Structures are given as C-alpha cells and as structure tokens.
N, C-alpha and C positions, 0 to 999 in steps of 0.2 A: 340847571337844565338849559337856560339860555346860552351859557358858555359852550355846552356840549353841541347844541345846534349850530352855533357859529363855527366851532371847530370842524364839524362834519361838512358844513357848507364850504369852508376854506379848503378842506381836504379834497372834496370833489371838484371844486373849481380849479385847483392846482393840478389835479390828475388830468382833467380834460385839456388844460393849457399845455401841459407837458407833451401831449400827443400831437399838438398843432405844430407843424414844422414850417419854417420859412423857406420857400424856393422861388428864385427869380423875383424877389421882392414882394411876394404875396404869401399870405398864410394858406397852408394846405390843411383843410379841415377833415378830420377822420370821418365826419358825418356826410361828406360829399363823395361822389364817385370819381373815378379816374379822370374822366373828361371834364367834369365840373371844376375840378381843381387845376388841371393842366392848362385850361384856357386862361387862367389868371397869372400864370408864371411867364414873366417876360423872357426867361431863359429857354422857353420851350415853344416859341411861336412857330418855328419851322416844323417841329414834330406835330403840333396841333394842325397846321395846314396840311401836312402829309396824311395825317389820320383822316381828315375831312376828304381829301382828294381820293383816298383809297376806299372810302365808304365804310370805315371801321368805327364811326362814332357810336352807332347803336350797340355794337358788340362790346365796346369798352364802357358803355353805360349800363350794361346788363349786370346781373347778380354776380357773375364770376364764381369764385374769386380768381383774380389774376395777379401775377407778379410781373410788373413791367420794368424793364431796364430802359430808362428814358434818356436818350441822348440830348444834350443841350444844343442850342444854336451853334455854339463854338465847335461841338463835335461834328455837326453837319458841314460846317465851314472847312473842316479838315479833308473832306472828300474832294476829288478832283473838280476843278471849276466846271460849272454847268450840270453837274450830276443831279442835284436836287431839282433844278428847273426841268430837266429831262424826265426825271422819275414821276413828277406830278402831272405829266401830259396824259390824257385819257388813253392813248395807245400803249402806255407803259404801266397801266394800273395793276396788272398781274404781278409784275416785278416789284412794284411798290408795296403791294399787299404782302408779298413773300418777305421782303426786308422788314417791314413793320411787325409782322406776326412772329418773326424770328426773335424779336425783342420781348416776347410774351411767353411766360411759363404758366401753366395751369396751377392753381392753388395759391395760397398766400404764404410766401417764403420770406420770413424776416431775416435780417442779417445774421442773427444768432442761429436760426435754422440752417442757413447756408453754411455758416462756419462749422456747425456740428456735422453737416453732410461732408464737408471737406475733411474734417478730422476722421470721421468714420471711413472715408475713402482713402486714408493714408496720405493725405496732402492734396488730393484733387478729387473732384466729383463731376459727374456728367448730368446735365439737365436737358430734358427733351422740351423743345419749344412747341408752341401752338402751330407753327409753320411745318413742323415735322423734323427739323434739323436738331443738331446738338450744340450745346454750349458747355464749356468746361470751366468750372470755378476753382479758384485756388487763392491762397494768401500770398502776397508779395510783401514781406515784412508785416506791417500792420494794416496794409491795404487789401481790400477784397478785389481780386482781379477776375476778369471774365475773358476767356479765349474763344474766338469764333472759329468757324470751319475753314476760314482762309488764313488762319494764324494770327489775326489781329488781336490786340489786347485792349480792353477797356477797363478803367478803374471806377469803382463806385465812389462818387464824391459826396453824395448825401444819401444816407441809408435810412430805411424804415420810415418812409413818408406814407403813413397809413391812410387808407381810403375806405369808404363804406363797402367797396367791392374788391378789395385787395390791398396791394402795397406797391409803391414805386421806389425804385432805387435809381437815383440820378447817376448817369455815367458820362465819361469824357470822350468817348469815341463811338461811332456808329458800328454796330456788329453786322457782319456780312455772312450770309449763308453761301454754300458752294454754288 
C-alpha cells in the first residue's frame, strides 16, 4: 500500500511539473493567470508594460479563457525605432489596445487544437481576435506560423504555456492589424 501511495504521489507531482514551462527564465505555473505569469518572464517586460499602459491587466486576469500570442521583447525591438515609446503614450491608448487585443483569441487553443484547425482547413485556418480582426495560422515545415492582416508572419517559439485562464504561445514578431 505504501508503494502504491508513493507511486501515485510521484505520478501526480510529475504531471504537474510537466505542465510548468520555463519562459524568460521563470516558471510559468498553470495555476496562475496570464498576468501573474507574464510579469515574471524577463522576455516579456515590454508586453507587460504595454498591457499595463493599455489598462488590460484586469481583463487578462479575468476567467477567460484566452489564447494569447505573446511577443517577446526582441519581437517589439523589431518594430521601427520609437514605436513602442509612442504607443504607450496616453494619447495613443486606443491604438495600443487594438494592437494588444489583436494578439488575443477567445477560448483556450492548444498547439494541437491549432494544428487540427489548420489540417481541417486544408493547410490554413482563420482565427478571429478579440480586437475583431483576423489572423491566419499555418504550418511552415514543423513551425506554427501566424500571418497578420498586414502580411507579417510570426512564429510560435514556445507553445502551450498553460495558465489558469487560458494559454500563451510565445511568438517572435508583433502581429499588426490593418
């Protein structure tokens, strides 16, 4: 009986450990919400600052579920010089909110769910964002690619970062609506 209890304890501790993903040098716990985890990632300080400036913290702490395509600091650095500094100004809040909510899709879409949607769509699938725009997902070899309305492509670099209120997929470019 004792061996069975130990085996069950090891199984459950392994299962919860497997769901904890490292992003930006920090563990992303599936028991925490999107904001609680993102603030600990050193790779997402620009995104967190933008979410705060846009007043979206409460939304991303709510029950959701949400799928967030989360650009890294390096992704924001690829934008033209001064873009981020300009977007976080109070007078540009509406534009910032539009860009950030363009990275969010209602529901919890795992990488496997997205790949199934791509397969069912004959190699491409459309996602409607919370902002109201469209993203198109496809496979590029073994990589999950996301095309925005301006024709830009982002790749998922870390998939299935589960949260208590959804899932994050880390991406290497900022997605831009029309």
